[in-house]
C-alpha positions in Angstrom: -28.6 -153.6 20.0 -28.1 -157.1 18.6 -25.9 -155.7 15.9 -23.8 -153.8 18.5 -23.4 -157.0 20.5 -22.1 -158.8 17.5 -19.6 -156.1 16.8 -18.4 -156.2 20.4 -17.9 -160.0 20.2 -16.0 -159.7 16.9 -13.7 -157.1 18.5 -13.1 -159.2 21.6 -12.3 -162.2 19.4 -9.9 -160.1 17.2 -8.2 -158.7 20.3 -7.8 -162.2 21.8 -6.3 -163.5 18.6 -3.9 -160.6 18.5 -2.8 -161.1 22.1 -2.4 -164.8 21.4 -0.3 -164.1 18.3 2.0 -161.7 20.2 2.5 -164.2 23.0 3.2 -166.9 20.5 5.9 -164.7 19.0 7.4 -164.1 22.4 7.3 -167.8 23.1 9.0 -168.6 19.9 11.7 -166.1 20.5 12.1 -167.3 24.1 12.5 -170.9 22.7 15.1 -169.7 20.2 17.1 -167.9 22.9 16.8 -170.5 25.7 16.9 -173.7 23.7 18.2 -173.2 20.1 21.0 -170.6 20.9 21.3 -171.2 24.6 25.0 -171.7 24.6 25.8 -168.5 22.6 23.5 -166.3 24.7 24.8 -167.8 27.9 28.4 -166.9 27.0 27.3 -163.4 25.9 25.3 -162.8 29.0 28.3 -163.5 31.3 31.1 -162.1 29.2 32.6 -159.0 30.5 35.3 -158.5 27.8 37.0 -160.0 24.8 40.7 -159.3 24.0 42.6 -160.3 20.9 46.2 -161.4 20.7 48.3 -161.6 17.5 49.6 -165.1 16.5 52.8 -164.6 14.6 52.8 -166.1 11.1 55.8 -168.1 9.9 58.0 -166.5 7.3 58.1 -167.9 3.8 60.9 -170.2 2.6 63.6 -169.4 0.0 64.6 -172.1 -2.4 67.0 -172.7 -5.2 65.9 -173.1 -8.8 65.4 -176.9 -8.4 63.3 -176.5 -5.2 66.1 -177.3 -2.8 65.5 -175.2 0.4 68.1 -172.5 1.1 66.3 -170.8 3.9 63.6 -172.5 6.0 62.2 -172.1 9.5 62.9 -174.1 12.6 60.5 -174.3 15.5 61.7 -172.8 18.8 60.3 -172.2 22.3 60.0 -168.6 23.2 58.8 -167.2 26.6 56.1 -164.6 25.8 54.1 -162.3 28.1 50.4 -162.4 27.1 48.7 -159.1 28.0 45.4 -160.7 28.6 46.7 -162.6 31.6 49.9 -160.8 32.7 49.5 -158.6 35.8 48.7 -155.0 34.8 50.8 -151.9 35.8 48.5 -151.5 38.8 49.9 -154.8 40.0 53.5 -153.8 39.6 54.7 -155.8 42.7 53.3 -159.0 41.2 54.9 -158.1 37.8 58.3 -157.7 39.4 58.1 -161.0 41.3 57.3 -162.9 38.1 60.0 -161.1 36.1 62.7 -161.7 38.7 61.8 -165.3 39.1 62.0 -165.8 35.3 65.4 -164.1 35.2 66.8 -166.2 38.0 65.4 -169.4 36.4 67.0 -168.6 33.0 70.3 -167.5 34.4 70.5 -170.6 36.5 70.3 -172.6 33.3 72.7 -170.3 31.4 70.0 -169.1 29.0 69.9 -165.6 27.6 66.9 -163.3 28.0 66.2 -160.0 26.3 68.2 -157.4 28.3 67.7 -154.2 26.2 68.1 -151.3 28.6 71.0 -149.0 27.6 72.7 -149.1 31.0 75.2 -151.3 32.8 77.3 -151.4 36.0 81.0 -150.8 35.4 83.8 -152.6 37.3 83.5 -150.1 40.1 79.8 -150.7 40.5 78.8 -147.4 39.0 75.8 -147.2 36.7 76.8 -146.1 33.2 75.1 -145.6 29.8 76.1 -148.1 27.1 78.3 -146.6 24.5 76.8 -146.0 21.0 73.3 -146.2 22.3 72.1 -142.6 21.8 68.7 -143.5 20.4 67.9 -146.0 23.2 69.1 -143.5 25.8 66.7 -140.9 24.3 63.9 -143.4 24.4 64.7 -144.2 28.1 64.5 -140.5 29.0 61.4 -139.8 26.9 58.0 -138.8 28.2 56.5 -142.2 27.5 59.0 -143.9 29.8 61.0 -142.0 32.5 60.0 -138.4 31.6 63.5 -137.0 32.3 65.4 -134.1 30.8 68.0 -134.7 28.0 70.8 -133.9 30.4 69.8 -136.5 33.0 72.7 -138.8 34.0 72.7 -142.6 34.1 72.3 -142.4 37.9 69.3 -140.1 37.5 67.8 -142.6 35.1 68.5 -145.5 37.4 67.0 -143.7 40.4 63.8 -142.8 38.4 63.7 -146.4 37.1 63.5 -147.8 40.6 60.9 -145.2 41.6 58.7 -145.6 38.6 58.6 -149.4 38.7 58.6 -149.9 42.5 62.1 -151.4 42.6 63.4 -149.7 45.8 63.4 -153.0 47.9 65.5 -154.9 45.4 69.3 -154.9 45.1 70.8 -152.6 42.4 71.6 -155.6 40.2 68.1 -157.0 40.5 66.5 -153.6 40.0 68.4 -153.1 36.8 67.4 -156.5 35.4 63.8 -156.1 36.3 63.8 -152.5 35.2 65.2 -153.6 31.8 62.1 -155.7 31.2 59.8 -153.0 32.4 61.5 -150.5 30.1 61.1 -152.9 27.2 57.4 -153.4 28.0 56.9 -149.7 27.9 59.0 -149.1 24.9 57.3 -151.8 22.8 53.8 -150.8 23.9 53.0 -154.1 25.5 49.3 -154.8 25.6 46.7 -157.5 25.1 47.1 -157.0 21.4 50.9 -156.7 21.5 52.7 -159.6 23.3 56.2 -159.2 24.6 59.0 -161.8 24.0 61.0 -162.2 27.2 63.4 -164.9 25.8 63.7 -165.9 22.2 64.9 -169.5 22.4 64.7 -171.7 25.5 65.2 -175.4 26.0 62.4 -177.9 26.3 63.4 -178.4 30.0 63.0 -174.7 30.7 59.7 -174.5 28.8 58.4 -177.4 30.9 59.4 -175.6 34.2 57.5 -172.5 33.2 54.4 -174.5 32.2 54.5 -176.5 35.5 54.4 -173.3 37.4 51.8 -171.6 35.3 49.7 -170.6 38.4 52.6 -168.4 39.6 53.8 -167.3 36.1 50.5 -165.6 35.4 50.4 -164.5 31.7 53.7 -166.1 30.9 53.4 -168.5 28.0 55.5 -170.8 26.0 55.0 -170.0 22.3 56.3 -172.2 19.6 57.6 -169.7 17.0 59.7 -169.9 13.9 63.3 -168.9 13.4 65.3 -168.7 10.2 67.3 -171.8 9.4 69.8 -172.3 6.6 70.6 -175.4 4.6 74.1 -174.0 4.3 74.5 -170.4 5.5 77.6 -170.0 3.2 75.6 -170.3 0.0 75.1 -166.9 -1.7 74.9 -164.9 1.6 75.2 -161.6 -0.2 72.2 -162.5 -2.4 70.0 -164.2 0.2 70.4 -161.7 3.0 69.3 -161.8 6.6 66.4 -160.8 8.8 66.5 -158.8 12.0 64.3 -156.9 14.4 62.8 -153.7 13.2 64.7 -150.5 14.0 62.9 -147.3 14.8 63.2 -145.9 11.2 61.9 -149.2 9.7 59.0 -149.3 12.2 58.0 -145.7 11.5 58.2 -146.2 7.7 56.1 -149.4 7.8 53.6 -147.7 10.1 53.3 -144.8 7.7 52.8 -147.2 4.8 50.1 -149.0 6.8 48.2 -145.8 7.6 48.3 -144.7 4.0 47.0 -148.0 2.8 44.1 -147.8 5.3 42.9 -144.6 3.6 42.4 -146.5 0.3 38.6 -146.4 0.0 38.6 -149.0 -2.8 39.7 -151.8 -0.4 37.1 -154.3 0.7 36.5 -155.1 4.4 38.3 -158.4 3.8 41.3 -156.6 2.3 41.4 -154.1 5.2 41.3 -157.0 7.7 44.2 -158.7 6.0 46.1 -155.4 5.9 45.7 -155.0 9.7 46.9 -158.6 10.3 50.0 -157.8 8.2 50.9 -154.6 10.1 54.2 -154.5 11.9 54.7 -154.4 15.6 57.8 -153.0 17.3 59.4 -156.4 17.9 58.7 -157.9 14.5 61.5 -159.1 12.2 62.1 -157.8 8.7 64.4 -158.5 5.9 67.5 -156.4 6.2 69.2 -156.8 2.8 69.3 -159.2 -0.1 66.2 -161.2 -1.2 65.1 -161.2 2.4 64.5 -157.5 2.1 63.5 -157.1 -1.5 60.9 -159.9 -1.3 59.7 -158.9 2.2 56.1 -158.4 1.1 55.9 -161.9 -0.2 58.0 -163.6 2.5 56.1 -162.0 5.4 53.1 -164.1 6.5 49.7 -162.9 7.6 49.3 -163.1 11.3 46.4 -164.8 13.0 44.2 -163.8 16.0 43.8 -165.6 19.4 40.7 -164.3 21.3 40.4 -164.4 25.0 36.9 -164.0 26.6 36.5 -163.1 30.3 33.2 -163.9 32.0 31.5 -162.4 35.0 33.4 -164.8 37.3 36.7 -163.7 35.7 37.1 -167.1 34.1 39.0 -166.8 30.8 38.7 -168.9 27.7 41.0 -168.7 24.7 40.5 -169.8 21.1 42.1 -169.2 17.7 39.6 -167.1 15.8 41.8 -166.3 12.7 44.5 -168.9 11.7 47.9 -167.4 10.7 49.0 -167.9 7.1 52.7 -168.6 6.3 54.5 -166.3 3.9 55.1 -167.2 0.3 57.9 -169.5 -1.0 60.4 -167.6 -3.1 62.0 -169.8 -5.7 65.3 -168.3 -6.9 67.3 -168.8 -10.1 70.3 -169.9 -8.1 71.5 -173.4 -8.7 72.8 -174.2 -5.2 75.2 -177.0 -6.3 76.7 -174.7 -9.0 76.8 -171.8 -6.5 78.8 -173.9 -4.1 81.2 -175.0 -6.8 81.7 -171.4 -8.0 82.3 -170.2 -4.5 84.9 -172.9 -3.8 86.7 -172.2 -7.1 86.7 -168.5 -6.5 88.0 -168.9 -2.9 90.7 -171.3 -4.1 91.8 -169.0 -6.9 91.8 -165.8 -4.8 93.8 -167.5 -2.0 96.4 -168.8 -4.5 97.0 -165.1 -5.6 97.2 -163.6 -2.1 100.8 -164.3 -1.2 103.4 -161.6 -0.9 101.1 -158.8 -2.0 100.7 -155.5 -0.2 97.1 -155.4 -1.4 95.4 -158.8 -0.9 93.4 -160.3 -3.8 89.6 -160.4 -3.5 87.0 -161.0 -6.2 83.6 -162.1 -7.6 82.1 -164.3 -10.3 78.7 -164.2 -12.0 77.0 -166.9 -14.1 74.0 -165.9 -16.2 71.7 -167.7 -18.7 72.2 -165.8 -22.0 68.7 -166.4 -23.3 66.7 -165.5 -20.1 68.8 -163.2 -17.9 68.5 -165.6 -15.0 71.5 -165.5 -12.6 72.3 -169.1 -11.7 75.4 -168.3 -9.6 76.7 -165.1 -8.1 79.7 -165.3 -5.7 81.8 -162.8 -3.8 85.0 -163.6 -1.9 85.6 -163.4 0.9 82.1 -164.2 2.1 80.5 -165.2 5.4 77.9 -167.5 7.0 74.3 -166.3 7.3 73.8 -168.7 10.2 76.4 -166.9 12.4 76.0 -163.4 10.8 75.1 -161.5 13.9 77.6 -163.4 16.1 80.3 -162.7 13.6 79.2 -159.2 12.6 81.8 -157.2 14.6 84.7 -159.2 13.2 83.3 -159.1 9.7 82.8 -155.4 9.8 86.4 -154.8 10.9 87.9 -157.2 8.3 90.0 -155.1 5.9 89.0 -157.5 3.0 85.4 -156.3 3.5 83.6 -159.7 3.4 80.2 -158.0 3.9 80.5 -156.0 0.6 78.8 -157.5 -2.4 81.5 -157.1 -5.0 79.6 -158.7 -7.8 76.7 -156.2 -7.7 78.1 -153.1 -5.9 81.8 -152.8 -6.8 82.5 -150.8 -10.0 85.7 -151.2 -12.0 87.4 -149.9 -15.0 86.6 -152.8 -17.4 89.9 -152.8 -19.3 90.0 -154.6 -22.6 86.6 -156.4 -22.0 85.2 -153.0 -23.3 86.7 -153.6 -26.7 83.9 -155.8 -27.7 81.5 -152.9 -27.5 83.9 -150.6 -29.5 84.3 -153.3 -32.2 80.6 -153.5 -32.6 80.2 -149.8 -32.7 83.0 -149.4 -35.3 81.5 -152.1 -37.6 78.0 -150.8 -37.3 79.0 -147.1 -37.9 81.2 -148.1 -40.9 84.5 -146.6 -39.5 85.9 -150.2 -39.9 84.8 -153.4 -41.6 85.8 -157.0 -41.1 88.8 -156.5 -43.5 90.0 -153.1 -42.1 93.6 -153.3 -40.8 95.5 -150.8 -38.7 99.2 -151.0 -38.2 100.4 -151.6 -34.6 104.0 -150.7 -34.0 103.5 -150.5 -30.2 103.2 -146.7 -30.2 100.0 -144.6 -31.0 101.1 -141.1 -32.0 97.9 -139.5 -33.3 98.3 -136.6 -30.8 101.2 -134.2 -30.8 101.4 -133.8 -27.1 100.6 -137.3 -25.9 101.5 -140.9 -27.0 99.7 -144.1 -26.0 101.1 -147.6 -26.1 100.1 -151.1 -26.9 101.4 -154.0 -24.8 102.6 -155.7 -28.0 103.7 -155.0 -31.6 101.1 -156.7 -33.8 101.8 -155.2 -37.2 98.9 -155.0 -39.6 95.9 -156.3 -37.7 92.1 -156.6 -38.4 89.2 -156.6 -35.9 89.0 -160.3 -35.2 92.7 -160.6 -34.5 92.6 -157.3 -32.5 90.1 -158.9 -30.2 92.1 -162.1 -30.0 95.4 -160.3 -29.4 93.8 -157.4 -27.4 95.6 -154.8 -29.6 95.3 -151.3 -28.0 96.4 -149.5 -31.2 93.5 -151.0 -33.2 91.0 -149.8 -30.6 92.6 -146.5 -30.0 92.1 -145.7 -33.7 88.6 -147.1 -33.9 87.6 -145.1 -30.8 89.1 -141.9 -32.2 87.1 -142.4 -35.5 83.9 -143.1 -33.6 84.0 -140.4 -31.0 82.9 -140.7 -27.4 79.2 -140.2 -28.1 79.0 -143.0 -30.6 81.0 -145.3 -28.3 78.6 -144.6 -25.5 75.5 -145.1 -27.6 76.5 -148.7 -28.3 77.8 -149.3 -24.8 74.5 -148.1 -23.4 72.5 -150.4 -25.8 74.6 -153.3 -24.5 73.6 -152.4 -20.9 76.9 -150.8 -19.6 76.6 -147.9 -17.2 73.1 -148.9 -16.1 71.5 -151.3 -13.7 70.7 -154.8 -14.8 67.3 -155.1 -13.1 68.1 -157.7 -10.4 65.9 -157.7 -7.3 68.7 -156.8 -4.8 70.8 -153.6 -4.5 73.2 -152.9 -7.3 75.4 -150.0 -8.4 74.7 -148.1 -11.6 78.2 -147.7 -12.9 79.6 -144.9 -15.1 79.9 -144.4 -18.8 82.9 -142.2 -19.4 82.2 -139.1 -21.4 82.0 -135.3 -21.6 78.9 -134.9 -19.4 80.2 -137.1 -16.6 83.6 -135.4 -16.6 82.1 -131.9 -16.5 79.7 -132.9 -13.8 82.8 -133.5 -11.6 84.5 -130.2 -12.6 86.8 -131.7 -15.2 87.6 -131.2 -18.9 87.3 -133.9 -21.5 90.3 -134.1 -23.9 90.6 -136.0 -27.2 93.1 -138.3 -25.5 90.4 -139.4 -23.1 88.3 -140.8 -25.9 91.0 -143.2 -27.0 91.6 -144.2 -23.4 87.9 -144.8 -23.0 88.0 -147.1 -26.1 90.2 -149.6 -24.3 88.1 -149.5 -21.1 90.1 -147.0 -19.1 89.3 -143.3 -18.4 86.1 -142.9 -16.3 84.4 -146.1 -17.3 83.2 -148.0 -14.3 81.0 -151.1 -14.4 79.9 -153.9 -12.0 80.7 -157.5 -12.7 77.0 -158.3 -13.1 76.8 -155.6 -15.7 79.8 -157.1 -17.6 78.1 -160.5 -17.4 74.8 -159.1 -18.8 76.9 -157.3 -21.5 78.6 -160.4 -22.7 75.3 -162.4 -22.5 73.9 -159.8 -24.9 76.8 -160.3 -27.3 76.4 -164.1 -27.0 72.7 -164.2 -27.9 73.0 -161.8 -30.8 71.7 -158.5 -29.3 68.8 -159.1 -27.0 69.4 -157.6 -23.5 67.4 -159.4 -20.9 66.5 -158.1 -17.4 68.8 -159.9 -15.0 67.0 -161.6 -12.1 67.4 -163.8 -9.1 63.7 -164.7 -8.6 62.3 -167.5 -10.6 58.8 -167.6 -9.1 56.8 -166.9 -6.0 54.3 -169.5 -4.7 52.0 -170.0 -1.8 53.6 -171.8 1.1 51.9 -175.1 0.0 52.8 -174.5 -3.6 49.1 -174.6 -4.7 49.1 -171.0 -6.1 51.7 -169.1 -8.1 51.8 -165.3 -7.6 54.9 -164.6 -9.8 56.3 -166.6 -12.7 59.3 -164.8 -14.1 59.4 -165.3 -17.8 62.3 -163.6 -19.6 61.9 -159.8 -19.8 63.5 -158.0 -22.8 65.0 -154.6 -21.7 66.0 -153.7 -25.2 67.1 -154.9 -28.6 70.4 -153.5 -29.5 69.6 -153.1 -33.2 73.2 -154.3 -34.1 73.4 -156.6 -37.1 74.0 -160.3 -36.7 77.0 -160.0 -39.0 78.7 -157.6 -36.6 78.0 -159.9 -33.7 79.4 -162.9 -35.7 82.7 -161.1 -36.4 83.1 -160.1 -32.8 82.3 -163.6 -31.5 84.8 -165.1 -34.0 87.5 -163.0 -32.4 86.4 -164.2 -29.0 86.5 -167.8 -30.1 90.1 -167.4 -31.3 91.1 -166.2 -27.9 89.2 -169.1 -26.2 90.8 -171.6 -28.5 94.4 -170.5 -27.7 93.7 -170.4 -23.9 95.3 -173.4 -22.3 92.9 -173.5 -19.4 90.0 -174.2 -21.8 91.7 -177.0 -23.8 90.1 -179.9 -21.9 86.6 -178.5 -21.7 83.8 -180.4 -23.5 82.7 -177.1 -25.1 84.2 -174.3 -27.0 84.5 -171.0 -25.0 84.4 -167.5 -26.5 86.3 -165.1 -24.2 87.8 -161.7 -23.7 90.2 -160.7 -21.0 90.7 -157.3 -19.4 93.3 -155.7 -17.1 92.9 -152.4 -15.4 95.0 -150.4 -13.0 93.9 -149.9 -9.4 95.1 -148.0 -6.4 94.5 -148.4 -2.7 95.8 -146.9 0.5 97.7 -149.4 2.6 99.3 -148.4 5.9 99.0 -144.8 4.9 100.7 -145.3 1.5 99.1 -145.4 -2.0 99.7 -148.8 -3.5 99.2 -149.6 -7.1 97.8 -152.9 -8.4 96.0 -154.5 -11.3 92.5 -155.8 -11.6 91.9 -158.9 -13.8 88.7 -159.7 -15.7 87.4 -162.3 -18.1 84.0 -162.2 -19.8 83.1 -165.3 -21.8 80.2 -167.6 -22.9 79.8 -171.2 -23.9 79.2 -173.3 -26.0 80.4 -170.8 -28.6 78.3 -172.3 -31.3 75.0 -172.3 -29.3 75.5 -170.2 -26.2 73.8 -171.2 -22.9 75.6 -169.3 -20.2 77.8 -166.2 -19.8 80.5 -165.9 -17.1 82.2 -162.9 -15.7 85.1 -163.2 -13.2 86.6 -160.1 -11.7 89.6 -160.3 -9.4 91.0 -157.3 -7.6 94.8 -157.0 -7.3 95.7 -159.6 -9.8 98.6 -159.4 -12.3 96.5 -159.8 -15.4 93.1 -160.8 -16.7 94.5 -163.8 -18.6 95.2 -165.5 -15.2 91.5 -165.6 -14.6 91.0 -168.2 -17.3 91.7 -171.1 -14.9 88.8 -169.8 -12.7 86.5 -169.5 -15.6 87.4 -173.0 -16.8 86.5 -174.4 -13.4 83.1 -172.7 -13.5 82.3 -174.1 -17.0 83.5 -177.6 -15.8 81.1 -177.3 -12.8 78.2 -176.0 -14.9 78.2 -178.7 -17.5 78.7 -181.4 -14.9 75.9 -180.0 -12.7 73.7 -179.4 -15.7 73.9 -183.0 -17.0 73.0 -184.4 -13.5 70.0 -182.1 -13.1 68.7 -182.9 -16.6 68.8 -186.6 -16.1 67.4 -186.7 -12.5 63.8 -186.8 -11.3 63.5 -184.2 -8.6 62.2 -180.9 -7.5 61.4 -179.4 -10.9 58.0 -181.0 -11.1 56.6 -178.9 -8.3 58.2 -175.6 -9.1 58.5 -175.2 -12.9 
């Protein structure tokens, strides 16, 4: 009995200890909840919902090679609807009141707001569809908005618009304005996660009025956002490019890319979260062309997140939970001071050759470092101003001189006698000529029974150096005939002709004349075509930037570098470097230095007898070219001449290559004055940059 009593006492004691231990654990947990983490648990206990809103990240800057900003951002006030606070579709009347009040406020101050619906009232007060708005009209009639048949009229759409968005009690004018905003909210999938921009840029005064009436303007916020700003919008506009709102195709394409990237199982949670923050919404901007487009993945920033918590009493608190990250800085190879000088010289030269011609002169100029492939200036004339691109677009697109066209990279031309450098190199390397070989030029080339070809002069017995200097057609007809088209094209290809240079923006491929190309277009290649091709005629078509890369390869002794406009890509604060473009060799030509020396000697002779180069501080090696052109003017075919010059300097130790290409010019020789201006500007700019302390320290 005594032993049983002891066992019972021990059990009671153990039970008591166990109970006390459990209660102590409860007490500790209660202390942790009520005292240590009281604030966190209080918020969670009363929170009904949390919604996230995207904070738009600023786009990265674009700078010149010395760190001078070309494209930056300016801060503007935008009126934005925040889905966390803006009345829902169940509160359509309240929505309409807020929208109309904002419209009236902005119109009173002469400020534009985003009116995007494809309808308007004509002068008779009849509702009409906007012309050239088929896609938007289809969107308006779609299931997600008005749910009407394809054949629905503008009046049908307007009637349904008033019905759907409860606009019957408003005037037709007011109903269309309010309906336009409601249409955009639906079209752009407005939600707590996807804000809607009502007005892009409003004054500080207007922003203050909206803030002062925030109790009425529920969910209407003033957001400070960034907009592209240009140091000088006329600097290299064809290369820099512009941004604009996503169109449907771009949005669908980016969405598909995003969905595919999400399927990548190797991505970490952090990488997936960053991917989601970089996804595009319907009202995002994107690079449309130029570096703005090609460097989009770097220039685009990573958005942040603003979280809104709603408690049981419907009180809302907002805080930034993920800070936005500005896009990367893209440092270009463009020297902005040299670029301005080249553009001014090009414009002045072209305008001086525009008088009394049925086909007005236009043109381009490219300047490239011969030992890196870096493009330090690239100009097309006429050009335009990026700062007013959208305002001027209609006039620019209708201008017969096609200022929007990038002639330096996209126009292809018969190169004329500039092609003779390649033929000379091929002839020397293949042994069909040597440096002492002479052909007799008596003005007429009569190697073919049924066809004769001519030279512009009568040069007598002439060797390869002097043939380059005098641009003797007879010498190169015969060299080309002895080589054959395949050998000529082999060397032209090694030198980069008829293929892209590698630049980051859109460029044309060009054409190497030959049997395959002719037959692909249903034609026949004749022996006479080979000798025509040897002087840069026939089907040969090259871009000015190709010709510049070609002469740069001749200048440096046979190394063809990848041409590029991007020097480096850095984080917005310059603390990290993501790309540092060192020279990339596309190919070695395999041509002997002796052959290059002979060809360069011929080019130096031409440079030394060119009056425009006489006062330059350096010796220029050059080759001119002239080719026929045709264009339809007022229904008639007009003939003209395109003038070219490819060159490099200093001839003894080359630094830069220059190609100028002018359409509808009398001869290539006339372009020497333009090339001389470019060399004068380069060596002047270069000496100033080398002796100054400036931007290089950060960006090199």
